[in-house]
Jmol script that loads the backbone (N, CA, C; Angstrom):
load data "model"
ATOM      1  N   UNK A   1      46.619 -75.300 -32.587  1.00  0.00           N
ATOM      2  CA  UNK A   1      45.715 -75.860 -31.594  1.00  0.00           C
ATOM      3  C   UNK A   1      46.060 -75.287 -30.233  1.00  0.00           C
ATOM      4  N   UNK A   2      45.038 -75.134 -29.397  1.00  0.00           N
ATOM      5  CA  UNK A   2      45.266 -74.634 -28.055  1.00  0.00           C
ATOM      6  C   UNK A   2      45.251 -73.120 -27.950  1.00  0.00           C
ATOM      7  N   UNK A   3      45.265 -72.413 -29.073  1.00  0.00           N
ATOM      8  CA  UNK A   3      45.226 -70.958 -29.028  1.00  0.00           C
ATOM      9  C   UNK A   3      43.795 -70.471 -28.902  1.00  0.00           C
ATOM     10  N   UNK A   4      43.637 -69.342 -28.230  1.00  0.00           N
ATOM     11  CA  UNK A   4      42.328 -68.728 -28.107  1.00  0.00           C
ATOM     12  C   UNK A   4      42.243 -67.605 -29.123  1.00  0.00           C
ATOM     13  N   UNK A   5      41.176 -67.558 -29.888  1.00  0.00           N
ATOM     14  CA  UNK A   5      41.049 -66.529 -30.916  1.00  0.00           C
ATOM     15  C   UNK A   5      40.826 -65.175 -30.270  1.00  0.00           C
ATOM     16  N   UNK A   6      41.200 -64.092 -30.975  1.00  0.00           N
ATOM     17  CA  UNK A   6      40.924 -62.751 -30.430  1.00  0.00           C
ATOM     18  C   UNK A   6      39.439 -62.549 -30.121  1.00  0.00           C
ATOM     19  N   UNK A   7      38.559 -63.142 -30.936  1.00  0.00           N
ATOM     20  CA  UNK A   7      37.126 -62.997 -30.681  1.00  0.00           C
ATOM     21  C   UNK A   7      36.742 -63.627 -29.345  1.00  0.00           C
ATOM     22  N   UNK A   8      37.317 -64.777 -29.050  1.00  0.00           N
ATOM     23  CA  UNK A   8      37.037 -65.434 -27.771  1.00  0.00           C
ATOM     24  C   UNK A   8      37.583 -64.601 -26.615  1.00  0.00           C
ATOM     25  N   UNK A   9      38.745 -63.990 -26.813  1.00  0.00           N
ATOM     26  CA  UNK A   9      39.329 -63.159 -25.763  1.00  0.00           C
ATOM     27  C   UNK A   9      38.471 -61.913 -25.516  1.00  0.00           C
ATOM     28  N   UNK A  10      37.983 -61.318 -26.575  1.00  0.00           N
ATOM     29  CA  UNK A  10      37.116 -60.145 -26.431  1.00  0.00           C
ATOM     30  C   UNK A  10      35.804 -60.555 -25.767  1.00  0.00           C
ATOM     31  N   UNK A  11      35.254 -61.705 -26.160  1.00  0.00           N
ATOM     32  CA  UNK A  11      34.036 -62.213 -25.529  1.00  0.00           C
ATOM     33  C   UNK A  11      34.232 -62.415 -24.038  1.00  0.00           C
ATOM     34  N   UNK A  12      35.386 -62.965 -23.674  1.00  0.00           N
ATOM     35  CA  UNK A  12      35.694 -63.156 -22.262  1.00  0.00           C
ATOM     36  C   UNK A  12      35.786 -61.808 -21.549  1.00  0.00           C
ATOM     37  N   UNK A  13      36.437 -60.826 -22.187  1.00  0.00           N
ATOM     38  CA  UNK A  13      36.554 -59.498 -21.601  1.00  0.00           C
ATOM     39  C   UNK A  13      35.173 -58.879 -21.370  1.00  0.00           C
ATOM     40  N   UNK A  14      34.279 -59.008 -22.341  1.00  0.00           N
ATOM     41  CA  UNK A  14      32.933 -58.450 -22.196  1.00  0.00           C
ATOM     42  C   UNK A  14      32.177 -59.118 -21.050  1.00  0.00           C
ATOM     43  N   UNK A  15      32.314 -60.430 -20.917  1.00  0.00           N
ATOM     44  CA  UNK A  15      31.659 -61.140 -19.796  1.00  0.00           C
ATOM     45  C   UNK A  15      32.250 -60.692 -18.457  1.00  0.00           C
ATOM     46  N   UNK A  16      33.562 -60.548 -18.427  1.00  0.00           N
ATOM     47  CA  UNK A  16      34.228 -60.115 -17.203  1.00  0.00           C
ATOM     48  C   UNK A  16      33.802 -58.693 -16.820  1.00  0.00           C
ATOM     49  N   UNK A  17      33.738 -57.800 -17.801  1.00  0.00           N
ATOM     50  CA  UNK A  17      33.303 -56.430 -17.529  1.00  0.00           C
ATOM     51  C   UNK A  17      31.855 -56.405 -17.043  1.00  0.00           C
ATOM     52  N   UNK A  18      31.012 -57.255 -17.612  1.00  0.00           N
ATOM     53  CA  UNK A  18      29.614 -57.337 -17.165  1.00  0.00           C
ATOM     54  C   UNK A  18      29.531 -57.809 -15.724  1.00  0.00           C
ATOM     55  N   UNK A  19      30.319 -58.815 -15.381  1.00  0.00           N
ATOM     56  CA  UNK A  19      30.331 -59.316 -14.000  1.00  0.00           C
ATOM     57  C   UNK A  19      30.813 -58.242 -13.033  1.00  0.00           C
ATOM     58  N   UNK A  20      31.837 -57.516 -13.418  1.00  0.00           N
ATOM     59  CA  UNK A  20      32.343 -56.439 -12.561  1.00  0.00           C
ATOM     60  C   UNK A  20      31.290 -55.347 -12.387  1.00  0.00           C
ATOM     61  N   UNK A  21      30.600 -54.996 -13.476  1.00  0.00           N
ATOM     62  CA  UNK A  21      29.549 -53.971 -13.389  1.00  0.00           C
ATOM     63  C   UNK A  21      28.449 -54.431 -12.446  1.00  0.00           C
ATOM     64  N   UNK A  22      28.008 -55.688 -12.596  1.00  0.00           N
ATOM     65  CA  UNK A  22      26.944 -56.227 -11.740  1.00  0.00           C
ATOM     66  C   UNK A  22      27.348 -56.240 -10.269  1.00  0.00           C
ATOM     67  N   UNK A  23      28.642 -56.398 -10.005  1.00  0.00           N
ATOM     68  CA  UNK A  23      29.142 -56.415  -8.627  1.00  0.00           C
ATOM     69  C   UNK A  23      29.425 -55.001  -8.110  1.00  0.00           C
ATOM     70  N   UNK A  24      29.181 -53.997  -8.952  1.00  0.00           N
ATOM     71  CA  UNK A  24      29.390 -52.618  -8.531  1.00  0.00           C
ATOM     72  C   UNK A  24      30.809 -52.116  -8.689  1.00  0.00           C
ATOM     73  N   UNK A  25      31.610 -52.829  -9.457  1.00  0.00           N
ATOM     74  CA  UNK A  25      33.002 -52.440  -9.668  1.00  0.00           C
ATOM     75  C   UNK A  25      33.161 -51.736 -11.009  1.00  0.00           C
ATOM     76  N   UNK A  26      34.185 -50.933 -11.098  1.00  0.00           N
ATOM     77  CA  UNK A  26      34.588 -50.342 -12.366  1.00  0.00           C
ATOM     78  C   UNK A  26      35.961 -50.892 -12.716  1.00  0.00           C
ATOM     79  N   UNK A  27      36.290 -50.871 -14.001  1.00  0.00           N
ATOM     80  CA  UNK A  27      37.476 -51.575 -14.472  1.00  0.00           C
ATOM     81  C   UNK A  27      38.323 -50.698 -15.377  1.00  0.00           C
ATOM     82  N   UNK A  28      39.639 -50.757 -15.171  1.00  0.00           N
ATOM     83  CA  UNK A  28      40.606 -50.141 -16.073  1.00  0.00           C
ATOM     84  C   UNK A  28      41.095 -51.213 -17.034  1.00  0.00           C
ATOM     85  N   UNK A  29      41.098 -50.908 -18.322  1.00  0.00           N
ATOM     86  CA  UNK A  29      41.607 -51.831 -19.331  1.00  0.00           C
ATOM     87  C   UNK A  29      42.770 -51.136 -20.041  1.00  0.00           C
ATOM     88  N   UNK A  30      43.955 -51.694 -19.895  1.00  0.00           N
ATOM     89  CA  UNK A  30      45.158 -51.126 -20.500  1.00  0.00           C
ATOM     90  C   UNK A  30      45.560 -51.919 -21.735  1.00  0.00           C
ATOM     91  N   UNK A  31      46.075 -51.219 -22.717  1.00  0.00           N
ATOM     92  CA  UNK A  31      46.680 -51.846 -23.883  1.00  0.00           C
ATOM     93  C   UNK A  31      47.877 -51.013 -24.301  1.00  0.00           C
ATOM     94  N   UNK A  32      48.906 -51.674 -24.773  1.00  0.00           N
ATOM     95  CA  UNK A  32      50.075 -50.937 -25.253  1.00  0.00           C
ATOM     96  C   UNK A  32      49.836 -50.374 -26.652  1.00  0.00           C
ATOM     97  N   UNK A  33      48.793 -50.861 -27.319  1.00  0.00           N
ATOM     98  CA  UNK A  33      48.517 -50.423 -28.690  1.00  0.00           C
ATOM     99  C   UNK A  33      47.150 -49.770 -28.788  1.00  0.00           C
ATOM    100  N   UNK A  34      47.126 -48.603 -29.401  1.00  0.00           N
ATOM    101  CA  UNK A  34      45.875 -47.882 -29.606  1.00  0.00           C
ATOM    102  C   UNK A  34      44.924 -48.683 -30.501  1.00  0.00           C
ATOM    103  N   UNK A  35      45.487 -49.408 -31.467  1.00  0.00           N
ATOM    104  CA  UNK A  35      44.662 -50.218 -32.361  1.00  0.00           C
ATOM    105  C   UNK A  35      43.850 -51.264 -31.615  1.00  0.00           C
ATOM    106  N   UNK A  36      44.422 -51.832 -30.563  1.00  0.00           N
ATOM    107  CA  UNK A  36      43.685 -52.812 -29.762  1.00  0.00           C
ATOM    108  C   UNK A  36      42.554 -52.134 -29.018  1.00  0.00           C
ATOM    109  N   UNK A  37      42.784 -50.911 -28.541  1.00  0.00           N
ATOM    110  CA  UNK A  37      41.699 -50.169 -27.888  1.00  0.00           C
ATOM    111  C   UNK A  37      40.580 -49.871 -28.883  1.00  0.00           C
ATOM    112  N   UNK A  38      40.939 -49.646 -30.152  1.00  0.00           N
ATOM    113  CA  UNK A  38      39.919 -49.447 -31.190  1.00  0.00           C
ATOM    114  C   UNK A  38      39.026 -50.675 -31.301  1.00  0.00           C
ATOM    115  N   UNK A  39      39.646 -51.845 -31.289  1.00  0.00           N
ATOM    116  CA  UNK A  39      38.894 -53.106 -31.383  1.00  0.00           C
ATOM    117  C   UNK A  39      37.995 -53.279 -30.167  1.00  0.00           C
ATOM    118  N   UNK A  40      38.546 -53.060 -28.980  1.00  0.00           N
ATOM    119  CA  UNK A  40      37.764 -53.215 -27.749  1.00  0.00           C
ATOM    120  C   UNK A  40      36.609 -52.214 -27.720  1.00  0.00           C
ATOM    121  N   UNK A  41      36.879 -50.959 -28.080  1.00  0.00           N
ATOM    122  CA  UNK A  41      35.822 -49.940 -28.087  1.00  0.00           C
ATOM    123  C   UNK A  41      34.721 -50.307 -29.076  1.00  0.00           C
ATOM    124  N   UNK A  42      35.091 -50.796 -30.233  1.00  0.00           N
ATOM    125  CA  UNK A  42      34.102 -51.205 -31.235  1.00  0.00           C
ATOM    126  C   UNK A  42      33.242 -52.356 -30.707  1.00  0.00           C
ATOM    127  N   UNK A  43      33.875 -53.319 -30.052  1.00  0.00           N
ATOM    128  CA  UNK A  43      33.130 -54.446 -29.486  1.00  0.00           C
ATOM    129  C   UNK A  43      32.220 -53.989 -28.352  1.00  0.00           C
ATOM    130  N   UNK A  44      32.678 -53.038 -27.537  1.00  0.00           N
ATOM    131  CA  UNK A  44      31.830 -52.498 -26.476  1.00  0.00           C
ATOM    132  C   UNK A  44      30.626 -51.771 -27.063  1.00  0.00           C
ATOM    133  N   UNK A  45      30.834 -51.020 -28.130  1.00  0.00           N
ATOM    134  CA  UNK A  45      29.717 -50.331 -28.784  1.00  0.00           C
ATOM    135  C   UNK A  45      28.717 -51.331 -29.351  1.00  0.00           C
ATOM    136  N   UNK A  46      29.218 -52.400 -30.000  1.00  0.00           N
ATOM    137  CA  UNK A  46      28.327 -53.444 -30.509  1.00  0.00           C
ATOM    138  C   UNK A  46      27.561 -54.112 -29.374  1.00  0.00           C
ATOM    139  N   UNK A  47      28.262 -54.411 -28.282  1.00  0.00           N
ATOM    140  CA  UNK A  47      27.628 -55.020 -27.117  1.00  0.00           C
ATOM    141  C   UNK A  47      26.524 -54.111 -26.587  1.00  0.00           C
ATOM    142  N   UNK A  48      26.818 -52.818 -26.463  1.00  0.00           N
ATOM    143  CA  UNK A  48      25.842 -51.871 -25.939  1.00  0.00           C
ATOM    144  C   UNK A  48      24.628 -51.740 -26.848  1.00  0.00           C
ATOM    145  N   UNK A  49      24.842 -51.776 -28.156  1.00  0.00           N
ATOM    146  CA  UNK A  49      23.719 -51.709 -29.099  1.00  0.00           C
ATOM    147  C   UNK A  49      22.829 -52.947 -28.992  1.00  0.00           C
ATOM    148  N   UNK A  50      23.438 -54.087 -28.711  1.00  0.00           N
ATOM    149  CA  UNK A  50      22.681 -55.334 -28.606  1.00  0.00           C
ATOM    150  C   UNK A  50      22.070 -55.538 -27.222  1.00  0.00           C
ATOM    151  N   UNK A  51      22.550 -54.807 -26.232  1.00  0.00           N
ATOM    152  CA  UNK A  51      22.112 -54.983 -24.838  1.00  0.00           C
ATOM    153  C   UNK A  51      21.791 -53.632 -24.206  1.00  0.00           C
ATOM    154  N   UNK A  52      20.745 -52.966 -24.657  1.00  0.00           N
ATOM    155  CA  UNK A  52      20.476 -51.622 -24.149  1.00  0.00           C
ATOM    156  C   UNK A  52      20.253 -51.555 -22.639  1.00  0.00           C
ATOM    157  N   UNK A  53      19.777 -52.625 -22.031  1.00  0.00           N
ATOM    158  CA  UNK A  53      19.552 -52.625 -20.572  1.00  0.00           C
ATOM    159  C   UNK A  53      20.778 -53.039 -19.789  1.00  0.00           C
ATOM    160  N   UNK A  54      21.739 -53.640 -20.453  1.00  0.00           N
ATOM    161  CA  UNK A  54      22.950 -54.100 -19.772  1.00  0.00           C
ATOM    162  C   UNK A  54      24.191 -53.423 -20.303  1.00  0.00           C
ATOM    163  N   UNK A  55      24.046 -52.155 -20.643  1.00  0.00           N
ATOM    164  CA  UNK A  55      25.138 -51.403 -21.263  1.00  0.00           C
ATOM    165  C   UNK A  55      26.388 -51.365 -20.377  1.00  0.00           C
ATOM    166  N   UNK A  56      27.528 -51.385 -21.041  1.00  0.00           N
ATOM    167  CA  UNK A  56      28.815 -51.189 -20.381  1.00  0.00           C
ATOM    168  C   UNK A  56      29.333 -49.823 -20.815  1.00  0.00           C
ATOM    169  N   UNK A  57      29.015 -48.809 -20.017  1.00  0.00           N
ATOM    170  CA  UNK A  57      29.448 -47.457 -20.351  1.00  0.00           C
ATOM    171  C   UNK A  57      30.957 -47.355 -20.175  1.00  0.00           C
ATOM    172  N   UNK A  58      31.605 -46.711 -21.134  1.00  0.00           N
ATOM    173  CA  UNK A  58      33.059 -46.613 -21.064  1.00  0.00           C
ATOM    174  C   UNK A  58      33.540 -45.269 -21.585  1.00  0.00           C
ATOM    175  N   UNK A  59      34.740 -44.919 -21.149  1.00  0.00           N
ATOM    176  CA  UNK A  59      35.482 -43.778 -21.667  1.00  0.00           C
ATOM    177  C   UNK A  59      36.839 -44.288 -22.089  1.00  0.00           C
ATOM    178  N   UNK A  60      37.595 -43.391 -22.705  1.00  0.00           N
ATOM    179  CA  UNK A  60      38.878 -43.807 -23.257  1.00  0.00           C
ATOM    180  C   UNK A  60      39.869 -42.657 -23.182  1.00  0.00           C
ATOM    181  N   UNK A  61      41.107 -43.007 -22.847  1.00  0.00           N
ATOM    182  CA  UNK A  61      42.206 -42.050 -22.903  1.00  0.00           C
ATOM    183  C   UNK A  61      43.363 -42.711 -23.637  1.00  0.00           C
ATOM    184  N   UNK A  62      43.764 -42.083 -24.723  1.00  0.00           N
ATOM    185  CA  UNK A  62      44.951 -42.528 -25.446  1.00  0.00           C
ATOM    186  C   UNK A  62      45.690 -41.288 -25.937  1.00  0.00           C
ATOM    187  N   UNK A  63      46.691 -41.466 -26.761  1.00  0.00           N
ATOM    188  CA  UNK A  63      47.499 -40.358 -27.230  1.00  0.00           C
ATOM    189  C   UNK A  63      46.738 -39.329 -28.039  1.00  0.00           C
ATOM    190  N   UNK A  64      45.558 -39.655 -28.524  1.00  0.00           N
ATOM    191  CA  UNK A  64      44.752 -38.732 -29.310  1.00  0.00           C
ATOM    192  C   UNK A  64      43.909 -37.794 -28.436  1.00  0.00           C
ATOM    193  N   UNK A  65      43.763 -38.138 -27.172  1.00  0.00           N
ATOM    194  CA  UNK A  65      42.967 -37.310 -26.254  1.00  0.00           C
ATOM    195  C   UNK A  65      43.867 -36.189 -25.737  1.00  0.00           C
ATOM    196  N   UNK A  66      43.475 -34.929 -25.967  1.00  0.00           N
ATOM    197  CA  UNK A  66      44.306 -33.815 -25.490  1.00  0.00           C
ATOM    198  C   UNK A  66      44.532 -33.889 -23.978  1.00  0.00           C
ATOM    199  N   UNK A  67      45.724 -33.548 -23.564  1.00  0.00           N
ATOM    200  CA  UNK A  67      46.092 -33.619 -22.149  1.00  0.00           C
ATOM    201  C   UNK A  67      45.105 -32.840 -21.287  1.00  0.00           C
ATOM    202  N   UNK A  68      44.655 -31.684 -21.757  1.00  0.00           N
ATOM    203  CA  UNK A  68      43.761 -30.853 -20.945  1.00  0.00           C
ATOM    204  C   UNK A  68      42.397 -31.500 -20.717  1.00  0.00           C
ATOM    205  N   UNK A  69      42.023 -32.521 -21.517  1.00  0.00           N
ATOM    206  CA  UNK A  69      40.737 -33.209 -21.341  1.00  0.00           C
ATOM    207  C   UNK A  69      40.851 -34.465 -20.480  1.00  0.00           C
ATOM    208  N   UNK A  70      42.046 -34.933 -20.270  1.00  0.00           N
ATOM    209  CA  UNK A  70      42.237 -36.226 -19.590  1.00  0.00           C
ATOM    210  C   UNK A  70      41.741 -36.221 -18.154  1.00  0.00           C
ATOM    211  N   UNK A  71      42.018 -35.166 -17.405  1.00  0.00           N
ATOM    212  CA  UNK A  71      41.605 -35.149 -15.997  1.00  0.00           C
ATOM    213  C   UNK A  71      40.088 -35.197 -15.875  1.00  0.00           C
ATOM    214  N   UNK A  72      39.381 -34.528 -16.785  1.00  0.00           N
ATOM    215  CA  UNK A  72      37.919 -34.571 -16.767  1.00  0.00           C
ATOM    216  C   UNK A  72      37.396 -35.983 -16.990  1.00  0.00           C
ATOM    217  N   UNK A  73      38.049 -36.722 -17.873  1.00  0.00           N
ATOM    218  CA  UNK A  73      37.652 -38.116 -18.123  1.00  0.00           C
ATOM    219  C   UNK A  73      37.910 -38.958 -16.879  1.00  0.00           C
ATOM    220  N   UNK A  74      39.061 -38.744 -16.246  1.00  0.00           N
ATOM    221  CA  UNK A  74      39.390 -39.466 -15.007  1.00  0.00           C
ATOM    222  C   UNK A  74      38.386 -39.118 -13.913  1.00  0.00           C
ATOM    223  N   UNK A  75      38.060 -37.831 -13.780  1.00  0.00           N
ATOM    224  CA  UNK A  75      37.095 -37.420 -12.754  1.00  0.00           C
ATOM    225  C   UNK A  75      35.742 -38.072 -12.990  1.00  0.00           C
ATOM    226  N   UNK A  76      35.328 -38.166 -14.246  1.00  0.00           N
ATOM    227  CA  UNK A  76      34.057 -38.803 -14.575  1.00  0.00           C
ATOM    228  C   UNK A  76      34.095 -40.288 -14.199  1.00  0.00           C
ATOM    229  N   UNK A  77      35.194 -40.966 -14.505  1.00  0.00           N
ATOM    230  CA  UNK A  77      35.339 -42.378 -14.154  1.00  0.00           C
ATOM    231  C   UNK A  77      35.314 -42.557 -12.632  1.00  0.00           C
ATOM    232  N   UNK A  78      35.994 -41.678 -11.907  1.00  0.00           N
ATOM    233  CA  UNK A  78      36.075 -41.783 -10.448  1.00  0.00           C
ATOM    234  C   UNK A  78      34.757 -41.465  -9.755  1.00  0.00           C
ATOM    235  N   UNK A  79      33.866 -40.750 -10.419  1.00  0.00           N
ATOM    236  CA  UNK A  79      32.592 -40.376  -9.818  1.00  0.00           C
ATOM    237  C   UNK A  79      31.660 -41.576  -9.771  1.00  0.00           C
ATOM    238  N   UNK A  80      31.178 -41.889  -8.581  1.00  0.00           N
ATOM    239  CA  UNK A  80      30.295 -43.056  -8.437  1.00  0.00           C
ATOM    240  C   UNK A  80      28.959 -42.850  -9.137  1.00  0.00           C
ATOM    241  N   UNK A  81      28.600 -41.609  -9.425  1.00  0.00           N
ATOM    242  CA  UNK A  81      27.308 -41.350 -10.064  1.00  0.00           C
ATOM    243  C   UNK A  81      27.389 -41.246 -11.590  1.00  0.00           C
ATOM    244  N   UNK A  82      28.579 -41.383 -12.166  1.00  0.00           N
ATOM    245  CA  UNK A  82      28.732 -41.154 -13.602  1.00  0.00           C
ATOM    246  C   UNK A  82      28.165 -42.285 -14.465  1.00  0.00           C
ATOM    247  N   UNK A  83      28.142 -43.487 -13.942  1.00  0.00           N
ATOM    248  CA  UNK A  83      27.682 -44.620 -14.744  1.00  0.00           C
ATOM    249  C   UNK A  83      28.746 -45.208 -15.652  1.00  0.00           C
ATOM    250  N   UNK A  84      29.965 -44.659 -15.631  1.00  0.00           N
ATOM    251  CA  UNK A  84      31.051 -45.205 -16.444  1.00  0.00           C
ATOM    252  C   UNK A  84      31.616 -46.425 -15.727  1.00  0.00           C
ATOM    253  N   UNK A  85      31.555 -47.561 -16.400  1.00  0.00           N
ATOM    254  CA  UNK A  85      31.987 -48.827 -15.795  1.00  0.00           C
ATOM    255  C   UNK A  85      33.400 -49.220 -16.187  1.00  0.00           C
ATOM    256  N   UNK A  86      33.887 -48.641 -17.275  1.00  0.00           N
ATOM    257  CA  UNK A  86      35.152 -49.101 -17.837  1.00  0.00           C
ATOM    258  C   UNK A  86      35.911 -47.912 -18.413  1.00  0.00           C
ATOM    259  N   UNK A  87      37.209 -47.892 -18.186  1.00  0.00           N
ATOM    260  CA  UNK A  87      38.070 -46.873 -18.765  1.00  0.00           C
ATOM    261  C   UNK A  87      39.155 -47.578 -19.565  1.00  0.00           C
ATOM    262  N   UNK A  88      39.193 -47.286 -20.854  1.00  0.00           N
ATOM    263  CA  UNK A  88      40.208 -47.835 -21.744  1.00  0.00           C
ATOM    264  C   UNK A  88      41.386 -46.874 -21.786  1.00  0.00           C
ATOM    265  N   UNK A  89      42.594 -47.402 -21.594  1.00  0.00           N
ATOM    266  CA  UNK A  89      43.801 -46.568 -21.556  1.00  0.00           C
ATOM    267  C   UNK A  89      44.929 -47.234 -22.325  1.00  0.00           C
ATOM    268  N   UNK A  90      45.744 -46.419 -22.979  1.00  0.00           N
ATOM    269  CA  UNK A  90      47.003 -46.954 -23.473  1.00  0.00           C
ATOM    270  C   UNK A  90      48.005 -46.875 -22.340  1.00  0.00           C
ATOM    271  N   UNK A  91      48.966 -47.775 -22.359  1.00  0.00           N
ATOM    272  CA  UNK A  91      49.951 -47.806 -21.277  1.00  0.00           C
ATOM    273  C   UNK A  91      50.784 -46.531 -21.245  1.00  0.00           C
ATOM    274  N   UNK A  92      50.948 -45.854 -22.381  1.00  0.00           N
ATOM    275  CA  UNK A  92      51.740 -44.628 -22.413  1.00  0.00           C
ATOM    276  C   UNK A  92      51.093 -43.518 -21.607  1.00  0.00           C
ATOM    277  N   UNK A  93      49.762 -43.393 -21.607  1.00  0.00           N
ATOM    278  CA  UNK A  93      49.109 -42.322 -20.854  1.00  0.00           C
ATOM    279  C   UNK A  93      48.711 -42.771 -19.469  1.00  0.00           C
ATOM    280  N   UNK A  94      48.691 -44.059 -19.222  1.00  0.00           N
ATOM    281  CA  UNK A  94      48.211 -44.571 -17.942  1.00  0.00           C
ATOM    282  C   UNK A  94      49.070 -44.202 -16.762  1.00  0.00           C
ATOM    283  N   UNK A  95      50.347 -43.938 -16.984  1.00  0.00           N
ATOM    284  CA  UNK A  95      51.215 -43.665 -15.855  1.00  0.00           C
ATOM    285  C   UNK A  95      51.686 -42.232 -15.763  1.00  0.00           C
ATOM    286  N   UNK A  96      51.028 -41.324 -16.453  1.00  0.00           N
ATOM    287  CA  UNK A  96      51.489 -39.941 -16.502  1.00  0.00           C
ATOM    288  C   UNK A  96      50.644 -39.059 -15.599  1.00  0.00           C
ATOM    289  N   UNK A  97      50.793 -39.227 -14.294  1.00  0.00           N
ATOM    290  CA  UNK A  97      50.135 -38.346 -13.338  1.00  0.00           C
ATOM    291  C   UNK A  97      48.634 -38.482 -13.252  1.00  0.00           C
ATOM    292  N   UNK A  98      48.082 -39.601 -13.674  1.00  0.00           N
ATOM    293  CA  UNK A  98      46.628 -39.818 -13.599  1.00  0.00           C
ATOM    294  C   UNK A  98      46.335 -40.699 -12.395  1.00  0.00           C
ATOM    295  N   UNK A  99      45.275 -40.360 -11.668  1.00  0.00           N
ATOM    296  CA  UNK A  99      44.855 -41.162 -10.534  1.00  0.00           C
ATOM    297  C   UNK A  99      43.416 -41.589 -10.745  1.00  0.00           C
ATOM    298  N   UNK A 100      43.245 -42.828 -11.168  1.00  0.00           N
ATOM    299  CA  UNK A 100      41.906 -43.380 -11.387  1.00  0.00           C
ATOM    300  C   UNK A 100      41.629 -44.344 -10.256  1.00  0.00           C
ATOM    301  N   UNK A 101      40.716 -43.967  -9.375  1.00  0.00           N
ATOM    302  CA  UNK A 101      40.433 -44.811  -8.214  1.00  0.00           C
ATOM    303  C   UNK A 101      39.213 -45.679  -8.402  1.00  0.00           C
ATOM    304  N   UNK A 102      38.314 -45.266  -9.295  1.00  0.00           N
ATOM    305  CA  UNK A 102      37.108 -46.018  -9.601  1.00  0.00           C
ATOM    306  C   UNK A 102      36.440 -46.476  -8.374  1.00  0.00           C
TER     307      UNK A 102
END
end "model"
wireframe off; spacefill off
backbone 0.3
color backbone group
């Protein structure tokens, strides 16, 4: 009793990301586990399929993304015209010389 299910936590995250998007903000979402980013990305894709007008565009950087592609993803996130509202990152790549200003 008193615990919040992962589904409720993901639902809260989606609502929070929507509020940030509506306010003109972009959001970094960090996880120490790539598997959790898989879950979040899947939920974002489901959300986007169900809400074509309220899409939460996102990119992702984890250990599977080649180092030479990471800066391009960061540049896209930092660009105000890109439409990317959310960047999913593992904590291992988040602190390795990347500057995401959003």
